[in-house]
N, CA, C and O atoms as a MOPAC input file, in Angstrom:
PM7 MOZYME 1SCF
protein

 N     -6.31100 1     8.00400 1    12.10500 1
 C     -6.84100 1     6.72600 1    11.58900 1
 C     -6.66400 1     6.65800 1    10.06300 1
 O     -6.36600 1     5.60300 1     9.50200 1
 N     -6.85200 1     7.79100 1     9.42500 1
 C     -6.71400 1     7.79400 1     7.95600 1
 C     -5.24200 1     7.72000 1     7.54700 1
 O     -4.88700 1     7.09900 1     6.54600 1
 N     -4.39400 1     8.37500 1     8.35400 1
 C     -2.95800 1     8.37000 1     8.00400 1
 C     -2.39500 1     6.95400 1     8.11600 1
 O     -1.65400 1     6.50900 1     7.23900 1
 N     -2.74000 1     6.25400 1     9.17800 1
 C     -2.20600 1     4.90100 1     9.36100 1
 C     -2.71500 1     3.97900 1     8.24900 1
 O     -1.96500 1     3.14500 1     7.74200 1
 N     -3.94600 1     4.12300 1     7.88100 1
 C     -4.52200 1     3.23900 1     6.84800 1
 C     -3.80500 1     3.47700 1     5.51000 1
 O     -3.50100 1     2.54100 1     4.77100 1
 N     -3.55100 1     4.74900 1     5.22700 1
 C     -2.89500 1     5.08800 1     3.93900 1
 C     -1.45100 1     4.53700 1     3.93300 1
 O     -0.99200 1     3.99700 1     2.92700 1
 N     -0.76900 1     4.68000 1     5.03700 1
 C      0.63200 1     4.21000 1     5.09000 1
 C      0.67500 1     2.68000 1     5.04900 1
 O      1.45500 1     2.10200 1     4.29200 1
 N     -0.15100 1     2.03100 1     5.85100 1
 C     -0.15900 1     0.56000 1     5.88800 1
 C     -0.63400 1    -0.01400 1     4.55900 1
 O     -0.03300 1    -0.95300 1     4.03600 1
 N     -1.69300 1     0.53700 1     4.02100 1
 C     -2.22700 1    -0.00100 1     2.75800 1
 C     -1.44600 1     0.53700 1     1.56700 1
 O     -1.30800 1    -0.14000 1     0.54800 1
 N     -0.93900 1     1.75200 1     1.70200 1
 C     -0.18200 1     2.35700 1     0.58900 1
 C      1.04900 1     1.52100 1     0.26200 1
 O      1.33800 1     1.27200 1    -0.90900 1
 N      1.77200 1     1.08900 1     1.28400 1
 C      2.98900 1     0.29500 1     1.04600 1
 C      2.61800 1    -1.05700 1     0.42800 1
 O      3.28600 1    -1.53900 1    -0.48700 1
 N      1.55100 1    -1.65100 1     0.93900 1
 C      1.11700 1    -2.97300 1     0.42200 1
 C      0.68300 1    -2.85100 1    -1.03200 1
 O      1.00500 1    -3.70300 1    -1.86100 1
 N     -0.03900 1    -1.79900 1    -1.32900 1
 C     -0.54300 1    -1.61900 1    -2.70700 1
 C      0.63900 1    -1.40700 1    -3.65300 1
 O      0.66600 1    -1.94300 1    -4.76100 1
 N      1.60500 1    -0.62500 1    -3.20500 1
 C      2.76700 1    -0.36100 1    -4.06900 1
 C      3.51400 1    -1.66200 1    -4.36600 1
 O      3.91200 1    -1.92000 1    -5.50200 1
 N      3.69300 1    -2.46100 1    -3.33900 1
 C      4.43500 1    -3.73500 1    -3.49400 1
 C      3.60400 1    -4.69800 1    -4.35300 1
 O      4.14900 1    -5.42400 1    -5.18500 1
 N      2.30500 1    -4.69800 1    -4.14800 1
 C      1.44300 1    -5.61500 1    -4.92000 1
 C      1.43000 1    -5.19300 1    -6.39600 1
 O      1.48500 1    -6.03400 1    -7.29300 1
 N      1.35700 1    -3.89000 1    -6.62800 1
 C      1.31500 1    -3.39100 1    -8.01700 1
 C      2.61300 1    -3.76600 1    -8.73900 1
 O      2.58500 1    -4.13200 1    -9.91400 1
 N      3.73600 1    -3.67700 1    -8.04500 1
 C      5.01900 1    -4.00900 1    -8.69600 1
 C      5.09900 1    -5.51400 1    -8.95800 1
 O      5.54000 1    -5.94100 1   -10.02500 1
 N      4.67900 1    -6.30000 1    -7.99600 1
 C      4.73200 1    -7.76800 1    -8.16600 1
 C      3.74300 1    -8.22100 1    -9.23900 1
 O      4.02100 1    -9.15200 1    -9.99600 1
 N      2.61100 1    -7.57000 1    -9.29900 1
 C      1.57500 1    -7.98100 1   -10.28000 1
 C      2.08200 1    -7.63300 1   -11.68400 1
 O      1.86800 1    -8.39200 1   -12.62900 1
 N      2.74400 1    -6.49700 1   -11.81600 1
 C      3.22200 1    -6.08600 1   -13.14000 1
 C      4.39600 1    -6.99300 1   -13.49300 1
 O      4.98200 1    -6.85300 1   -14.56700 1

């Protein structure tokens, strides 16, 4: 459960951080 959350949210956060910057 923790691995899926990190992968699903990790990719979104990375993409959001790049778009926000």
